[in-house]
C-alpha positions in Angstrom: 264.8 133.5 108.0 267.3 135.9 106.3 269.0 136.1 103.0 272.9 136.2 102.7 275.0 135.8 99.5 276.7 132.6 99.3 279.8 132.3 97.1 281.3 128.7 96.7 284.8 128.5 95.8 287.7 125.8 95.1 291.4 126.4 95.4 294.3 124.4 94.0 296.8 126.4 96.4 295.8 128.6 99.2 297.6 130.5 102.4 296.6 132.7 104.9 299.7 133.6 106.8 299.5 134.1 110.6 300.6 137.7 111.2 303.5 137.3 113.5 305.3 134.5 111.5 308.6 135.4 109.9 311.1 132.5 109.0 308.5 129.7 109.1 305.2 131.5 107.6 302.3 129.0 109.1 299.1 129.1 107.5 295.4 129.6 109.2 293.2 126.8 108.3 290.7 129.2 106.8 290.4 133.0 105.6 290.0 135.9 108.2 287.5 138.5 107.7 289.8 141.0 106.1 290.4 138.6 103.2 286.8 138.0 102.8 286.2 141.8 102.5 289.3 142.0 100.3 288.1 139.6 98.1 284.9 141.3 97.8 286.7 144.6 96.8 288.6 142.9 94.1 285.4 141.6 92.7 284.0 145.2 92.5 287.1 146.9 91.5 287.7 148.8 94.5 291.3 150.3 95.1 292.9 149.5 98.5 292.1 153.0 99.7 288.5 152.7 98.6 287.8 149.4 100.3 288.7 150.4 103.6 287.4 153.9 103.9 283.8 154.1 105.4 281.8 154.7 102.5 282.8 151.8 100.9 280.0 149.2 99.9 281.9 146.7 101.7 282.0 148.7 105.0 279.3 147.1 106.5 279.2 143.8 105.1 279.3 140.8 107.4 281.4 137.7 106.8 281.5 134.1 107.4 283.1 131.0 105.8 282.6 127.1 106.1 285.0 124.6 104.8 283.6 121.5 102.9 286.8 119.1 103.1 289.8 118.7 104.8 292.7 120.3 102.6 296.2 118.6 102.2 299.0 120.8 103.7 302.8 121.2 102.8 305.6 123.3 103.2 307.4 125.2 100.6 310.5 126.9 101.0 311.2 130.5 99.4 314.4 132.6 99.0 314.4 136.1 99.7 317.2 138.3 97.8 318.0 141.4 99.9 319.9 144.1 97.5 321.5 146.9 98.4 323.4 149.4 96.5 322.1 147.5 93.1 323.4 144.2 93.9 322.4 140.8 95.9 323.7 141.4 99.5 322.5 138.0 100.7 320.0 135.3 100.3 317.6 134.6 103.0 315.4 131.0 102.9 312.0 130.8 104.5 309.3 128.2 104.8 305.8 129.0 103.7 303.1 126.6 104.7 300.2 126.2 101.7 297.1 124.5 101.8 296.0 122.3 98.8 292.3 121.5 97.2 290.3 123.7 99.3 286.6 124.1 99.0 285.1 126.5 100.9 281.6 128.7 100.9 282.0 132.4 101.7 279.2 134.0 103.3 278.3 137.4 103.0 275.4 139.5 104.7 274.1 142.9 104.8 271.8 145.4 102.6 270.3 143.3 100.2 271.1 146.0 97.4 274.5 145.6 98.1 274.4 141.9 98.2 272.8 142.0 94.9 275.8 144.2 93.5 278.3 142.0 95.1 276.7 138.9 93.6 276.8 140.4 89.9 280.7 141.5 90.4 281.6 137.7 91.7 280.1 136.4 88.1 282.0 138.9 86.5 284.9 140.2 88.7 286.5 143.5 87.9 290.2 141.9 89.1 291.6 138.2 89.0 290.2 137.1 92.4 292.6 135.2 94.9 292.7 133.8 98.8 296.2 134.4 99.7 298.7 135.5 97.6 298.2 137.2 94.3 299.0 133.9 92.4 296.7 131.6 94.6 293.7 131.9 92.3 290.2 130.4 92.9 287.4 129.0 91.0 283.8 130.5 91.6 281.8 127.2 91.7 278.5 128.8 92.6 277.1 132.1 93.4 273.9 133.0 94.8 271.5 134.5 97.0 270.0 131.9 99.5 268.0 132.0 102.8 269.6 131.1 106.2 267.3 130.0 109.3 268.5 130.0 112.8 271.0 127.2 113.7 272.5 125.7 117.1 275.7 126.5 118.4 277.4 123.2 117.0 280.5 124.1 114.6 283.2 122.6 112.6 285.2 124.0 109.2 284.2 127.7 110.5 285.6 130.6 112.3 284.3 132.0 115.7 284.9 135.4 116.8 286.0 134.5 120.3 288.7 132.7 122.1 287.6 129.2 122.5 289.9 128.4 125.5 287.8 130.9 127.6 284.5 129.5 126.5 282.2 126.7 128.1 282.3 123.8 125.1 281.9 120.2 124.4 284.1 118.4 122.1 282.7 115.3 119.9 285.8 112.7 120.3 284.1 109.9 118.5 286.5 106.6 118.4 288.8 106.8 115.4 288.7 110.6 114.7 292.0 112.7 114.4 292.2 116.5 114.6 294.2 119.2 114.7 293.4 121.5 117.8 291.6 124.8 116.8 294.0 127.8 116.1 293.5 130.9 118.3 294.8 134.0 116.8 294.3 137.9 117.5 293.3 139.5 114.0 292.0 142.9 112.5 288.5 143.6 111.6 289.5 146.0 109.0 292.5 148.1 108.0 293.2 151.8 107.8 295.6 153.7 105.6 297.7 156.8 106.2 298.5 159.8 103.8 301.4 157.4 102.1 298.8 154.3 101.5 300.5 152.3 104.4 298.1 150.0 106.1 297.6 149.6 109.6 295.5 147.1 111.6 292.4 148.1 113.2 289.8 146.7 115.7 291.7 143.7 116.5 290.1 140.6 118.4 290.5 137.0 118.9 289.3 134.2 116.5 289.1 130.6 116.9 289.6 128.6 113.7 288.0 125.2 113.9 289.1 122.7 111.6 286.8 120.8 109.3 287.3 117.1 111.2 286.6 118.5 114.7 283.0 119.4 115.7 282.5 121.7 118.8 279.5 122.6 120.9 279.9 126.2 121.9 277.9 127.9 124.4 277.1 131.7 124.5 277.6 132.4 120.4 275.2 134.4 119.1 273.7 134.8 116.4 273.9 131.2 114.8 272.6 130.2 111.3 272.3 127.1 109.7 273.4 126.7 105.8 272.8 123.3 104.0 273.0 121.3 107.6 276.0 123.4 109.0 276.1 126.3 111.4 277.9 129.5 111.4 278.1 132.9 112.7 279.4 136.1 111.8 283.0 137.1 112.3 282.7 140.8 112.1 279.2 141.3 114.2 
């Protein structure tokens, strides 16, 4: 058994932009590890530089996520106004993909004293908490330290820190099930800041985002934990 911090949240609207998208900004189905660490930093009141430095209380945190529903999806058109010499030079439209009515459990592991401090921070956060853009606020439904046990490598609605196209897996294809294929994206585990405060990605690796509607048995994933009948692994172990 192991104790972790579980933060269950709901959100009317969220989006997690895929890093190479420009004119059509697709969303990942679940938050990546840097978003979960950034959320913890916002609760603690850390600046961007404090969040990503080696001495940060979030530096050694392990993170995972489980979704509890299949969110709605829509596209929203935005217009970027480019200004030159104090005047609007041109307008550039783009589409952004959005997720609606998401419900997630964000899971944090690490030193128990840090987890207790983080629990207190989520109960009374320093900054407003959002997933995605700053105005995509979330509602904290439940925060608590819970025990998890060893699980089996059968996953749905979670993120695996591997490219599943290269793994041995079995797909549960029951009759009548409709699903989107998993999204595989190369993403950073953290950022580093230069003297001017400009962020650069660090420690990139492949992640597979498994939708809630699809269940996969994936061999070779360790460690695996069980929480409320669902299995997960750390994104940054």
